[in-house]
PAFI-575409 format. One record per residue: x, y, z of N, C-alpha, C in turn. Coordinates in steps of 0.02 Angstrom, whole numbers, padded with zeros to 5 digits, always signed. Layout:
REM residues N
XYZXYZXYZ ...
***
This chain:
REM residues 257
-01776+00565+04132-01747+00619+04093-01688+00594+04052 -01644+00554+04087-01585+00528+04053-01605+00482+03995 -01658+00441+04008-01681+00395+03955-01708+00434+03895 -01744+00489+03909-01772+00529+03855-01717+00562+03815 -01664+00585+03850-01608+00617+03816-01570+00567+03773 -01560+00507+03801-01525+00455+03763-01564+00436+03700 -01631+00431+03707-01672+00414+03650-01669+00468+03596 -01667+00531+03617-01663+00586+03570-01597+00586+03532 -01542+00572+03569-01476+00568+03538-01474+00511+03487 -01501+00453+03507-01501+00395+03463-01541+00409+03399 -01598+00442+03407-01639+00459+03349-01603+00506+03302 -01566+00555+03331-01529+00602+03290-01474+00568+03251 -01441+00519+03283-01387+00482+03250-01414+00442+03191 -01472+00408+03205-01502+00367+03152-01525+00411+03094 -01556+00467+03110-01581+00511+03058-01525+00541+03016 -01467+00551+03047-01411+00582+03010-01364+00533+02978 -01376+00468+02988-01331+00418+02960-01337+00415+02884 -01281+00402+02851-01281+00397+02778-01321+00336+02757 -01361+00340+02703-01399+00283+02680-01353+00227+02655 -01374+00165+02664-01334+00109+02641-01334+00108+02564 -01278+00090+02535-01272+00086+02462-01305+00022+02437 -01346+00029+02386-01378-00030+02356-01326-00069+02317 -01336-00134+02313-01289-00176+02275-01291-00157+02202 -01233-00161+02169-01229-00144+02098-01272-00193+02058 -01306-00169+02006-01347-00213+01965-01305-00268+01934 -01334-00327+01925-01299-00384+01897-01302-00381+01821 -01245-00373+01786-01246-00369+01713-01273-00432+01680 -01260-00491+01710-01285-00553+01680-01361-00552+01680 -01390-00535+01735-01464-00531+01739-01491-00478+01693 -01457-00421+01689-01480-00366+01646-01480-00386+01573 -01427-00420+01551-01423-00442+01481-01475-00496+01467 -01482-00542+01513-01530-00597+01503-01601-00569+01492 -01618-00516+01527-01685-00487+01520-01696-00455+01452 -01642-00442+01415-01648-00412+01349-01662-00463+01295 -01657-00527+01311-01667-00579+01261-01741-00589+01247 -01768-00544+01208-01839-00544+01190-01844-00544+01114 -01878-00593+01085-01884-00595+01011-01912-00529+00984 -01883-00506+00928-01906-00445+00898-01870-00383+00924 -01821-00393+00969-01783-00338+00996-01709-00353+00990 -01668-00301+01002-01596-00312+00994-01555-00253+01020 -01495-00246+00993-01448-00194+01015-01401-00176+00958 -01382-00113+00954-01330-00091+00907-01262-00099+00939 -01211-00112+00898-01144-00120+00925-01092-00094+00876 -01034-00078+00903-00975-00062+00862-00915-00090+00899 -00864-00109+00860-00805-00140+00890-00744-00121+00849 -00688-00111+00882-00627-00092+00846-00566-00124+00879 -00519-00146+00837-00454-00171+00859-00404-00116+00843 -00369-00091+00895-00327-00032+00888-00257-00045+00914 -00207-00021+00877-00138-00022+00900-00120+00048+00923 -00094+00054+00985-00074+00118+01012+00001+00115+01028 +00040+00160+00997+00113+00158+01010+00130+00199+01072 +00194+00200+01089+00215+00233+01151+00203+00308+01150 +00194+00338+01090+00179+00409+01085+00104+00423+01083 +00065+00371+01099-00009+00376+01102-00041+00388+01033 -00005+00371+00981-00034+00374+00914-00071+00309+00902 -00131+00314+00874-00174+00256+00867-00186+00238+00793 -00187+00173+00779-00202+00148+00713-00256+00094+00719 -00312+00104+00686-00365+00054+00688-00355+00004+00631 -00355-00060+00649-00344-00113+00599-00408-00150+00580 -00453-00155+00627-00517-00189+00612-00573-00148+00645 -00627-00140+00608-00685-00106+00636-00748-00144+00614 -00792-00156+00661-00854-00193+00647-00912-00153+00677 -00964-00142+00638-01023-00107+00662-01085-00144+00639 -01139-00138+00677-01200-00171+00656-01252-00177+00710 -01297-00224+00700-01353-00235+00745-01361-00309+00758 -01374-00327+00821-01391-00396+00839-01466-00400+00854 -01496-00454+00831-01566-00469+00847-01567-00526+00897 -01611-00522+00947-01613-00572+01000-01671-00621+00991 -01659-00682+01017-01711-00730+01029-01715-00740+01104 -01745-00793+01127-01754-00803+01199-01690-00825+01235 -01639-00847+01196-01578-00870+01229-01516-00832+01206 -01524-00779+01166-01466-00741+01145-01473-00715+01074 -01416-00703+01042-01416-00676+00974-01439-00729+00924 -01487-00711+00881-01512-00758+00831-01501-00732+00760 -01484-00667+00753-01473-00638+00687-01431-00575+00694 -01400-00555+00639-01359-00494+00641-01354-00463+00571 -01343-00398+00570-01330-00361+00509-01266-00321+00521 -01213-00334+00482-01147-00311+00501-01108-00282+00442 -01068-00230+00456-01018-00204+00410-00950-00215+00442 -00905-00247+00405-00839-00266+00429-00786-00232+00387 -00740-00197+00419-00685-00163+00384-00619-00184+00414 -00570-00200+00372-00504-00219+00399-00448-00191+00355 -00392-00178+00388-00333-00150+00355-00271-00187+00380 -00275-00253+00382-00220-00293+00410-00164-00306+00360 -00181-00307+00297-00130-00324+00247-00105-00261+00213 -00057-00269+00168-00030-00213+00131-00076-00191+00074 -00125-00232+00059-00172-00215+00007-00220-00161+00032 -00261-00137-00012-00309-00085+00008-00358-00113+00060 -00385-00070+00102-00433-00093+00153-00491-00132+00122 -00517-00178+00159-00572-00220+00136-00634-00205+00176 -00690-00198+00143-00755-00190+00177-00801-00246+00155 -00833-00277+00203-00881-00330+00189-00947-00314+00224 -01001-00329+00191-01068-00322+00221-01097-00393+00225 -01116-00413+00284-01144-00480+00290-01202-00482+00340 -01239-00536+00335-01299-00545+00376-01300-00617+00400 -01319-00628+00462-01330-00696+00486-01402-00703+00509 -01431-00760+00493-01499-00776+00516-01498-00849+00536 -01508-00863+00599-01501-00931+00622-01430-00954+00611 -01421-01009+00576-01355-01036+00562-01330-01017+00492 -01367-00977+00456-01348-00958+00388-01311-00891+00387 -01257-00890+00348-01219-00829+00337-01230-00806+00266 -01245-00742+00257-01254-00713+00191-01203-00656+00183 -01163-00658+00130-01114-00606+00117-01134-00570+00053 -01138-00503+00056-01158-00465-00003-01099-00461-00052 -01113-00469-00116-01061-00468-00167-01085-00435-00230 -01039-00401-00264-01055-00369-00328-01028-00410-00387 -01000-00468-00373-00969-00509-00426-01012-00568-00446 -01074-00570-00424-01118-00626-00438-01154-00616-00504 -01186-00669-00530-01226-00661-00591-01280-00608-00582 -01303-00580-00636-01352-00527-00634-01414-00548-00594 -01436-00504-00550-01495-00518-00509-01479-00548-00442 -01417-00571-00434-01396-00601-00371-01356-00551-00330 -01369-00548-00264-01335-00500-00222-01300-00531-00162 -01319-00592-00143-01294-00623-00083-01267-00693-00096 -01212-00710-00063-01187-00779-00062-01207-00810+00004 -01237-00868+00002-01259-00902+00063-01210-00958+00081 -01189-00957+00144-01147-01011+00172-01185-01042+00229 -01219-01096+00217-01261-01127+00268-01218-01155+00325 -01241-01145+00385-01207-01172+00444-01145-01134+00465 -01134-01074+00437-01072-01037+00451-01081-00975+00494 -01141-00965+00521-01155-00904+00559-01110-00898+00620 -01100-00952+00655-01059-00949+00716-00986-00934+00700 -00963-00956+00643-00893-00947+00625-00876-00873+00612 -00925-00836+00589-00912-00766+00571-00923-00719+00629 -00956-00743+00682-00967-00699+00740-00900-00671+00763 -00895-00605+00767-00831-00573+00778-00796-00599+00840 -00731-00610+00834-00691-00634+00889-00635-00585+00905 -00647-00521+00894-00597-00471+00912-00588-00470+00988 -00643-00477+01025-00639-00478+01097-00624-00549+01121 -00587-00556+01176-00574-00623+01203-00635-00656+01232 -00686-00618+01250-00750-00646+01273-00806-00607+01240 -00864-00639+01235-00923-00608+01206-00972-00595+01263 -00984-00531+01279-01026-00515+01336-01100-00531+01323 -01117-00549+01261-01186-00569+01246-01196-00645+01253 -01142-00680+01270-01147-00751+01287-01143-00754+01363 -01198-00771+01396-01203-00764+01468-01150-00803+01507 -01134-00865+01488-01082-00901+01526-01014-00865+01523 -00999-00835+01465-00935-00799+01459-00937-00734+01500 -00993-00699+01499-00999-00638+01538-00994-00653+01612 -01027-00705+01634-01024-00725+01705-00953-00743+01725 -00917-00779+01681-00848-00798+01695-00803-00737+01699 -00814-00690+01653-00773-00629+01654-00783-00591+01719 -00845-00585+01741-00860-00547+01802-00830-00579+01864 -00815-00644+01861-00785-00677+01918-00713-00654+01929 -00685-00618+01881-00616-00593+01886-00614-00517+01898 -00671-00489+01914-00673-00417+01930-00639-00404+01996 -00598-00353+01998-00563-00334+02060-00590-00270+02090 -00626-00230+02051-00656-00169+02079-00717-00149+02038 -00767-00120+02072-00827-00095+02039-00840-00025+02068 -00844+00023+02023-00857+00092+02045-00896+00128+01990 -00951+00158+02010-00993+00196+01963-01010+00155+01900 -01025+00092+01910-01045+00049+01854-00988+00023+01811 -00926+00037+01831-00868+00014+01792-00836-00045+01829 -00833-00102+01794-00804-00163+01822-00734-00171+01793 -00684-00172+01836-00614-00179+01814-00585-00245+01840 -00540-00273+01799-00508-00334+01820-00455-00356+01771 -00429-00416+01780-00378-00443+01736-00387-00519+01733 -00366-00547+01677-00373-00619+01665-00307-00647+01641 -00284-00701+01671-00221-00732+01650-00234-00774+01588 -00180-00796+01557-00187-00838+01497-00226-00902+01513 -00211-00934+01568-00246-00995+01587-00320-00982+01598 -00335-00928+01634-00405-00912+01647-00441-00894+01582 -00407-00859+01538-00437-00839+01474-00458-00899+01433 -00416-00950+01432-00431-01009+01392-00485-01052+01423 -00496-01045+01488-00552-01081+01520-00618-01045+01507 -00615-00979+01501-00676-00941+01488-00704-00955+01419 -00660-00963+01370-00680-00975+01301-00642-01036+01275 -00671-01093+01283-00637-01155+01263-00633-01159+01187 -00578-01187+01162-00570-01193+01090-00531-01137+01059 -00511-01087+01100-00471-01032+01075-00409-01025+01118 -00354-01004+01088-00292-00992+01124-00284-00917+01134 -00285-00895+01196-00286-00824+01212-00229-00805+01258 -00211-00741+01257-00160-00715+01302-00195-00682+01362 -00155-00664+01413-00184-00629+01469-00201-00558+01449 -00248-00528+01484-00270-00460+01467-00304-00427+01527 -00305-00361+01526-00344-00323+01574-00409-00302+01541 -00459-00288+01582-00523-00268+01552-00558-00215+01594 -00603-00179+01560-00645-00129+01592-00714-00133+01559 -00764-00154+01597-00832-00160+01573-00874-00105+01606 -00898-00058+01565-00940-00003+01590-01013-00020+01578 -01054-00011+01630-01125-00027+01625-01166+00035+01643 -01229+00034+01621-01274+00090+01638-01307+00077+01706 -01355+00117+01724-01386+00113+01790-01424+00048+01800 -01441+00013+01746-01477-00051+01752-01431-00111+01748 -01367-00099+01736-01319-00154+01731-01302-00175+01660 -01333-00144+01610-01320-00163+01541-01253-00136+01517 -01214-00177+01481-01150-00154+01454-01159-00097+01404 -01118-00046+01410-01118+00009+01361-01049+00017+01329 -00998-00007+01364-00930-00002+01337-00888-00058+01368 -00851-00093+01325-00810-00149+01349-00742-00144+01316 -00690-00137+01357-00622-00130+01330-00577-00182+01361 -00539-00217+01318-00488-00264+01341-00422-00242+01311 -00369-00252+01349-00303-00228+01327-00249-00278+01342 -00208-00293+01292-00151-00336+01302-00096-00298+01338 -00049-00335+01366+00008-00303+01396+00050-00268+01343 +00081-00210+01359+00123-00176+01310+00179-00220+01284 +00193-00214+01219+00246-00253+01188+00314-00224+01204 +00365-00255+01175+00434-00235+01189+00448-00164+01167 +00412-00140+01116+00423-00072+01092+00377-00020+01125 +00344-00041+01178+00301+00005+01213+00232+00014+01183 +00217-00026+01132+00151-00021+01100+00102-00069+01135 +00039-00054+01129-00012-00098+01157-00069-00106+01108 -00103-00161+01113-00160-00175+01070-00222-00181+01115 -00274-00145+01096-00336-00151+01135-00395-00157+01088 -00447-00187+01114-00509-00194+01078-00564-00161+01118 -00603-00120+01085-00657-00084+01120-00723-00095+01086 -00772-00115+01125-00840-00126+01099-00887-00077+01133 -00937-00054+01096-00988-00010+01123-01057-00037+01105 -01104-00030+01151-01172-00055+01141-01221+00002+01155 -01272+00008+01112-01321+00062+01120-01389+00038+01094 -01440+00072+01116-01507+00056+01092-01532-00011+01116 -01514-00030+01177-01539-00093+01205-01616-00094+01204 -01643-00150+01181-01716-00159+01182-01752-00130+01122 -01716-00100+01074-01750-00073+01016-01779-00128+00973 -01831-00111+00935-01862-00161+00890-01814-00176+00834 -01802-00240+00821-01755-00262+00769-01786-00320+00730 -01784-00314+00664-01807-00369+00621-01753-00382+00569 -01724-00441+00570-01673-00461+00521-01695-00528+00492 -01706-00530+00427-01732-00590+00395-01685-00614+00340 -01697-00674+00316-01660-00700+00259-01671-00654+00198 -01620-00643+00157-01630-00605+00096-01679-00642+00050 -01710-00606+00004-01755-00640-00044-01719-00697-00079 -01751-00753-00086-01719-00812-00113-01694-00802-00184 -01728-00761-00223-01706-00751-00292-01644-00707-00297 -01622-00677-00241-01561-00637-00241-01501-00675-00212 -01512-00738-00196-01461-00777-00161-01429-00829-00207 -01363-00835-00202-01326-00888-00237-01291-00929-00184 -01298-00995-00187-01265-01038-00137-01190-01039-00149 -01153-01044-00095-01080-01042-00098-01052-01096-00142 -01082-01155-00143-01057-01210-00184-01052-01191-00258 -01097-01147-00280-01098-01128-00350-01044-01077-00369 -01015-01045-00319-00964-00995-00333-00897-01016-00304 -00891-01077-00284-00831-01101-00250-00769-01093-00292 -00774-01101-00358-00716-01098-00401-00704-01028-00429 -00744-00981-00410-00739-00914-00438-00687-00871-00402 -00672-00815-00432-00627-00768-00400-00656-00743-00335 -00722-00738-00333-00754-00716-00271-00738-00761-00213 -00739-00827-00226-00726-00874-00172-00655-00864-00145 -00608-00851-00190-00539-00840-00170-00534-00777-00126 -00569-00724-00148-00568-00662-00110-00601-00671-00042 -00656-00708-00039-00691-00720+00024-00646-00756+00072 -00612-00808+00048-00569-00848+00091-00511-00806+00118 -00485-00762+00077-00427-00721+00096-00446-00666+00144 -00504-00635+00134-00519-00574+00171-00571-00583+00227 -00614-00632+00220-00666-00640+00271-00637-00664+00337 -00588-00708+00333-00558-00734+00394-00498-00692+00414 -00499-00667+00475-00442-00631+00502-00396-00683+00534 -00339-00695+00504-00297-00750+00527-00266-00734+00595 -00254-00787+00633-00223-00780+00698-00154-00748+00692 -00118-00766+00638-00051-00739+00628-00051-00663+00619 -00101-00638+00583-00103-00566+00570-00116-00527+00634 -00163-00551+00674-00179-00517+00736-00122-00526+00786 -00093-00587+00787-00038-00600+00833+00022-00555+00819 +00033-00540+00755+00089-00497+00737+00081-00427+00768 +00020-00403+00773+00008-00339+00804+00023-00341+00879 +00012-00399+00908+00015-00405+00980+00084-00425+01006 +00132-00431+00960+00200-00447+00982+00235-00385+01007 
***
């Protein structure tokens, strides 16, 4: 009788026990599975200054679509807007395919719409964020500094030394981060924030991702609409491109002081 009672009690305890929590999905694995030719993701990114009164000013905004190959991003269609200088805001539309960068321009000879800069695709890939979550080694490195995970949100902080190890070839400051993922582990929102400056202001960069796995086709522009950069190097367009296409370290650093 005692054995039967004990067995009944044990069964009741087991039946009433809370189910074990499943391990959180791995974002690196989730992103890797998205690298399928003919598919991609939409994205938007903004660099924002927030003062001590919580007033916000956006200085750079980037929106567009990435196309994937088997190992990552192979093409992109992007609109870039910046308001870093005292001049009027600048908007650029550009496309990358493989290693080629194409920038749309209205100052070219009749019939031409794009300037081609061969081998420059990697240079234009936005560097507003200190890491690129679509580059798996960088994403994996970032996740190694996570201090808490709750409801798909990974929070952590990276020191200056750690930041420079994650992305070699760039000089970065320390920052805090929050990577929000969906139920499958895919990034949907990524925010990094510098420490507040002496005046109580802070600079943060926020990226959003949507439409994972959608069909995406991004190709080279028609050849008869393309002018090679060498042919416009001495033009006013070249001067404008050099001035506005590159966001200088000094300009961004000035915001972060």
